[in-house]
N, C-alpha and C positions, 0 to 999 in steps of 0.2 A: 563547352565539352557535353556530349549525351552516351550515356553509359548505359549497357545491353548486356544482359544476360541471356543465354542462351541454354536451355534443357534439351539437349540432342538426343536423338533417338540411335544416332550413327557416331563412332569417333571422330577425330578430326585426325583424318591418313590420308594415304597416296589417293585413296580410292573416293573418288567425290560423287556426293550426292546434292540432292535439293538445297538442304542447308549449309551445306559449303558454299556453293554456287552463291546461293544468295547473300549469304555474310563477307563472302569475299568480296565481292561487288558492293554491298553497302560500306564497307570500308574504304572501298578506289573512290567512291564517289564523294564520300563526306570523310573531311580530315580533320573533324572535329568528334568522331565517332570512336569508343573504344569497347570491346566485347571480352566478356570471361564467355568461351564457350565450354558448356558441361558436360562433358562426354557419359555415357552410359556407365553403369557401375559394374566395376569387377566382381565378379562370382567364385571366389577359389573354391568354395565347397562341389558348388555343378561343375566346374573346371574338372575337377578331380574324379568327381562320379563318371563325367563323359572321359577320362584319361586322356585329359591335356594338361600342360603343364598350367597350372594357378598362376592366375596374375593378380597384383595385390596395389590396384590403382597407381596414381601418382599425384604428387603437388601439382601446385602453380607452375605451368611451362611456360613462357614465350617463345608463341609464333614470329612473332616480329612486335614493335614498338606499342600497336595498338590491340595488338589478340594476344589473349590467353586461352590455354586449355587446363582444365582440371577433371581427373576421374575418382569418386569415390569408388568405396568396397562396402558391398553389400555382403556382410560377415556371417549371417546365418537366414536361413529359409525364413518367409512372411511370418508363417502361422508358427513359428518356433520366438520371433521377433517383431510382435505387430505394430512396433515404434519406430522399425526401421529408417523408413522413410519421413517420418518427423526428424530425425536425429540426421541425415543426409540433409534434410534441405535446410537444417541449421547449421550445417559446416557449410553450405554455400552460402549463406549468408555473410558465415565470417570469413570466409573465403574472398569475397565481393569486398568486403569493409577494410581488408589487409590491402586491396590495389587502390584503395581512396574511391571507390564508388559509392558514394553517399544517398543518392536516390536514383539507381536503375529502373529502367523497364526490363522487365520480365518477357522473354519468349518462350514459348512450353510447346515441344514438340511430342515431349513423353509424358504420359496422363500419369504414371506415378509420380509424379513431380507436383502435382495439385497441391500436397502440403505446403510449397514453398509460397504460391500464390497467397494463402491464408495467413500464412506465417511472419510472413516479408510486407506484406501490404503493397507491395510494388504493383505500380501500372502493368496489366498482363494482356498478351497477344497469345490467344493460343492456334496453333497453325495445325491441321489435321491432315495429315497424309495418309494414313490407312487406316479401316475399319475394324480395330482389335476385337471389337462386339461380335465380328463375324468368323475370326479365325478359328481354329481348333485348338483351343486351349481347355484346362481344367474349369470347373465351374467355380471353384475358389477364386481362381485367378481372372476368371470373368467378370465376376462380382465385384471384385477391388478396381478391374478397370473402368467398370460402369461407373463405380461411385464418383473416383477420379473424372471419368470425364465430363460427366454432371455437374459435378464442380467446376470445371474450368471451362464447360459451356454458361453455366449461369452466373459466372461469376466474372471471368474475363472480360475487359473494355471492349475489346476487338479479339476477333475470331475469323480466320481465313481457313481456305479448303483447297485441296489440289484437284479434286474432279465433282463435275455436278451433280454426280451420284453420291459422293460424300456430302455437300452440301443438302441435297435433297433430304437424307438420312436424319442428320443432324439438327436442321430447322425445327422441327417441333420442339426439340428443349431448349435450344438457342432462345423461343418466341417466349418462353417462361419468364426470362430474366428482365423482358422489358426492355433489352440494350439492343445496339446497332444488328442488324441482321448479319448472316456468313457471308464473304465475300470470295467470291471463287478466283484464285489464284495459281491458274494450271504449272506444271513444269515445262522446262524448254531444254534449248540443247547450249551450249560453246559453239556458235555456230564458225565462228576464226579458226577454231581450231582443227575443222575439218578440210581446211582450202590447204593446207600446206602439205607438198608431195612428202614420203617418205615409204622407204623400202619396206618390202613384206617381212612381217617378223617370223623369225625363225620357229615359234610355238607354232603357225599354221602348219608346217611342215609343207610335201610338196602334195600336187595334185588339188582336185576340187574339194571344198571345204563350208560346210554350212555351219554357221558359228551362233551363238547363244551368247551374250554378254549380260549379267546379273548375277543377285546371288543365288546359290543354287541352297534352296531349301523347299520342302514339301509344301510351305503355304503357296507357292507359285508353280513349283518345276514338278512337270509330269515325267518322273522317272521311268515308268512304265512305259509309256509312249516315248522318250527317249533312248530307251534301250531297243523296241522293237523299231523305231524308226533306223537306226544305225546298223542292226541286222538286214534292215530290208535292202539298207543303200550300201550295204559291203560291196569294196572294189571298185565304187564308183563315186563315192561323194564321203569325207570324212566328217562325222559329227564331232564338234569339239564345242567343249562348253569352258569358256572363261569368266570367272568371279568368286567372290568369298563362299567357300564350302561350307554351309551347315548341314550336311547331310549325315544321317546315320553309315554305320558300318554296311547294313545291308543295303542299303541302296547305291551305298560308292561301288560294292561290290558287284550291283545288278550291272552299272554300268558300265566298269571294268571289261567282265565278261564279253559285254556286246560292242565291246571296241570302241567305246566311246572313249575320246583323247577329255583331260579336265586339265586346265593352265592355272588353276588357281585366279588370286587375284589380280586385275590388272591394274596399275599405277594408271592417274586420270590421263598422263601425258600420251600411254600407250594404246589406249583405246580406240583414236580415230583411227590408225594404221592397220591394227587389227581388225574392223568393221569395214573399213574403204579396200581391202584386200582380199577378203571373203566371197566366194563365189555367192553364196545366200546365205541372208540374217534369218536367224528361226527363234520363235517365241513358242517354245512348245510348254503352255503353262495350262493348269488346272483352269476348268471353270468352276467356282465357287462364288456364293455371297462374298467373300473376302475378294479376291481379286477383280470381282464386278465395281470394288469401288475404288478402283486405281485409276490413276493417270499414269502409266509408264514413262518413265523419264525416257527407255530404250526406244519407246516411238520416234520421238525425236532424234536419238542419235540414230537409229536407224535411217530417218530421213536424210540427216544431215551428210551420212556416206553414199547415201544415193547407190544402195545396192539392192535387187528384189529381194522381199521379203517374204517367209510363211509362217504363219501362224493361226495358232487355234483361233477360237473364235471369242477371243477375251475382249473386255472392255480397252477403248483404245484402238487397237488394232481392228477390231472388228466394223467399228463405224468410219474409220479413216478413209475419205475421201481422195485414195490415190493410187495409183494406177501401179504402183510397185507392190501392193499389199494381196497376196494370197490368202484365203483362208481355207481351211482345212483340219482334219483330225483324224483318228484311228489311221486305219490304214491308206488313207487317202494321204496322210501327212508326206510320207517318202514322194510317193508319186509329184506331191505338188511342187517338192523341191528338186525335182529330176525335171518338171518343168518349167522352174525356175533358172534352173542353171542354161537349161538350152534356149529360153527365150530372150532376144533384146531387149533392153531397158526402153521404155516409153521415153520419147522425146521430150515430154514435159510432165514435171511433177511439182507437188507443193513445197514451196520452202517452210523449214520447222522455223519455229518464234528461239529469239535470243533469249538467255539470261539477261541480257541488259533491261529487254523490256520488262523481267519480271521483275528486276529492282527499282524500278519506278516504281511500278505498282505497290511494291511492297515497303517504300520509302514513304508513300502516302499513309500507308497503315499505321507505322512508327508515328506519324508526326500525329494524326487524330491520335494514336496512344499518347503520345506527350505531352499534349494538352489536356490528359485527366490528370496530371500531375495537380 
């Protein structure tokens, strides 16, 4: 029996991302694997400040017979509770012990979980999916992230990253450890899910639609570009944004006044139908050092949907050798959408990689990690 504790940046919910796809694939391939999936801690005070209903974590929940989730609570800001991460790490250790995980492997996606690596002594994998040091954050938070990331890069037995740019940026610190280098394991898509026919989702409404599917966050989404494009497309193509909404009131108001439709998060099973029935798929992202580090999952989802794509010149889409992808920005973004609506799809286009391929690669990494026990 192999036990695995995953410290994720995302919850285990209906909106699946990299960790969920990989963990589900690993469980399907290995009947001797058990997983404790630790979700990001709830932050009740932060929720109250943002006028959201506070959440208070949850105890261990069984998703199935070999997969459990657990969500801790962050009761106070780190400036008032500098040892909160250590206490949460100890709680994870106790939860794992109650499940009978005597000597688990550790898979860390969240740099704030670095104390767990030190306090547990479990063989660790660090899976890098974002360069949070390039995000727009307060200095104190960037310092904390840098400290946690350095600890993970120098002490984890295995390190993987989802993009070549992340490998390049993090390789110098990793080299200080004298351990194996950073292995590139990009993202992918569930190709089979896009082969089944499905009716047009009601949320798309009638008429031509330019659709974006992804988290609505100013780290990625160019809200001003979305509003300008929606006004330029008015009466011809409706701009629709679908995904978890982390925008502030001012950004939401800007989008609503421009006529942008926001659908909220889509369950994993509903994403393929939305993408396949859109007239154009769009990526109105900002181009920043943070977005330059990404390997966007939506690239593979958009390719699997086989629809025309209009994107700002961001990593992944900018470099895609795909005749369905148009690169545009500013005032030209809306014009590119209209061109994509009118133009026929190319006869041939590249097929995206499937998550099954990435599961095979991650199994190899975990096998190497297990040898360090």
